[in-house]
N, C-alpha and C positions, 0 to 999 in steps of 0.2 A: 613286269612280272615281279610281284612284291615278295613272294615266299622263297627267296633265294639267299643262301648264306655261304660263306667260306668256312671250311672245316679242316682241321688237321687230319692226316691219314692215321688209321688205327695203328697201334704199336706193332702188331704182328700181321702185316698185310699179306694177302695171298700172292703167290708168285705169278707174275703176268708176262705174257709174251706179246701182247698187243698193246698199243700205246694208251688205251683208255680202259679203266675198270669201273664197273657200275655196281654199287651196293643198292639193292632194291629192297626197300622195307615194306613188307606186306603183312596183313593179318590174313592167313590163307582162306578163311571163311567169309571175309568181307566182300560184298558185291563190288566195291571199288577196286579190289585187287584183281577181279576178273577183267574189268575195263583196262586196267594197267597192263594185263597180260596181252590183250589184243594189240595195244600199242607196241609192247615189247617184241611180240612176234614179228610185226612188220619191221621194226628196227633191226632185228636179227636178220631177217631175209634180205634187207637192202644194205646193211652196214656192219654186219658182224665180223667183217675182216678188220675192223678197227677196235673192237672192244671185247672184253670178257665181262662176265657178270656173276653175281651171287645173290641169292635171296637171303635176307635177314628177317627172321620171323619175329613179328612185333605184336603178338597177341596181347591184348590188354587184359590183365587179370588182377582182381582185388587181392588175391592171396594164393600162394601155392601150398599152403600148409595142409589143406585137406587132402591134396594129392599126395604129398609126402607121407601122410599117415597111411595111405592105402597102397602105395606103390610096392611096398615090400611083399604084398600078397598077390601081385599080378603075375602069377605063374600057372594057376590051374585053369584048364580050358572051361571048366564049369562056372568060373567066376566071371562076372561082368560088372564093370563100373563105368560111369560116364563122368567126364570132366572137360571143361572147355580148353584145358591145356593139352589134353591127350593127342589131338590131331597134330599139333606142333611137335610134340615129342616123337610121335610116330614118323613124321617127315624126317626128323633128325636121325631116327633109327634107320630109316631107308637110306639116308645119305651116307651111312657107314658102309653101304654096298656100292657107293659111287654116285657121282652127280647125275648121271643119266637115270639110274634107279630112283633117285630122289625125285627127279622131275616127273618120271612116269607115275610115281606114287602120288605126288601132289596133284597132278592133273586128274587122275582117277578119283581121288578124294573129292576134288572140286566138282567133278562130274556128278557124283552122288549127291553132293550138297546142293548143286544147282537144280537137279531133277527131283530132289527130296525123296530119293529112293531108299536111302539108309540113314540112320542116325550116326553121323561121322564123329560124334563125341564119345561113342561107345568103344570100349576096349576090344570087345569081340568083333565088332564091325571093322575096326582098323586092322585086325589080324586078317579078316576076309579080304580086305582091299590089297594087302600084301600078297595074298594068293592070286588075286586077279591080275596083278601086275608082274607076276612071275619072279618075285623076289625069292631068295633062299629063305624059306619060311622059318626053319629052325634058327638060323642066324638072326632073322628079324625079331622073332619072339625073345630071344636072348638079349638082343640089343635094346629092344623096347623096354624091357624091365631093368636095364643097366643104368649105372650112374653116368656112363659116357653120353648117352642120348640126352638125359636130363641136364647134364652140364653143358652140352652143346646148345640146347635151347636157352639155358640161363646165360650163356655167352652172347647169344643173339640179343637177349633182353638188355644185357650190359652194354653192347654196342649201340643199341637204340638210345639208352640213357646217355651214354658218353657223347653221342653226336647230337643230343638234344632233339631227337626226332619225336615230335608230339602230334604228328598227323600221318596217317597211313592211307593210301600208299605215298611213299616219297622215294626219290632217287638221289644218291650222292655220286657225283662223277669225280674220279681221280685220274690224273695223268700218270705217266711212268716215272716222273720225278718225285721221289718221296718227300722232298723238302717243300713242294708246292702244296697249297691247301686244296681240299676238294670243294666242289660246288654242290651245295644241297638245294634240291628243288622239291619243296613241300607241296603235296597235293597233285592234282592231275591238270595237264595242259594239252593243247593241241599237239599232234604228232610233229608238226613242223618246228615247234619250239625245241624239242629234244634233238632233232637233226641239227638245228642251228647251234645248240650248245656243244654238240659233238664236234662240229666244224670249228667252232671258236677254240675249243680245248686242243684240237690237233694243230690249229693255227696254219691251216693249209686247205686248199680245195679238196673236198672228199668226193669219191666216185660212188655212185649208187649201182648196186647189182640189180640185174633184171629179175623181176618177180617170177616165181615158178608158175606153171599152169595150176589150175585148181586140183587136177589129179595128182600132180607132183606135190602140191601143198599137203594133201592128206597122206602122202607117203612120209612126210616129215612130222606132221602133227596129227596124231591118231584121231582126235575128235576136236571139233570147232563149232562154235555157235554161228548162227546166221550173222550176228553182229560182228563176230571176228572176221568173217570172210568179207563183209562189207567194208570194215576198217582197213583190212590189208590191201584191197584192190581199189579203195576210194570210190565205191559205188554205193547205190542205195540198198537198203535191206531187201526191198522188193526185187531188185535185179539179182542180188545175191541168192535169194530164195529160189528164183526162177532157174538159175544155173545149177543149184544144188538139187532141186527136184528132178532135173534131167538126169543127173547121175544116180539118183535114187531109183528112177525108172529103169536105168541101165544096170541096176543091182550092184552099183559100185559103193553106195553109201546106205547106211541105215539112218532113219529119222527117229529121234527120241524127243518127246515133247511133254510139257505140262502147261498149266495155265499161264506161266510167266515166261517160259523160254523154250527155244527149239535148239536141239543139239544134233549135229551130224557126225556120224562115226563111220570110219572106213570099215568095209566088210572084211 
């Protein structure tokens, strides 16, 4: 594995209660980020008793100047602008309502991006997504137009530069000893590689939790692609689709599809 580096821990690390912390660098609208999420979900299901994690948004932008010129006007419901940075700032605005709110928002945003049902670079659409995910909409609108959300996004870009992350997705693993360097893994690898890194950093045998049933899985993750389910259970996409269709016929799941992807959502 060539794309591995040792890195110092950020100056202001998050408080951790588990021995390992993962910094997951993604561009939220990049297709590779979705593949990373499939792997991460499986890692959470089997080993999240060992690690905490946080997303670092690493949207590549030529300039934020055009957005800065318009952000002061982002208050009227009649106004709509589009910009590639807006989804990341919206995710940061959702994060001000808590990590779970942010995750719900990110997943719904990616769902629309995957199915191409809405233009998720649009300010008005991002407000609608906040309503769909049951955020406090007044608070979200206020935070979306605030300096705090923009600064939080800029902080993520700073961490990306500080850690010299030039490929997304990437993951940096840190242990609980702040003096130890983190391990940066650039790009995507097989699931077993991440499990091996986790075990090596803990320096002990790690125990794997039993995977939930498919019904239990959709209680934890509201929507999943066929590829997600295949990755989690280490089965073929054909077998995954067969099991998912059964649940669709039982009216437990809805099936959403376009030419490129099939998404399953709990009813």
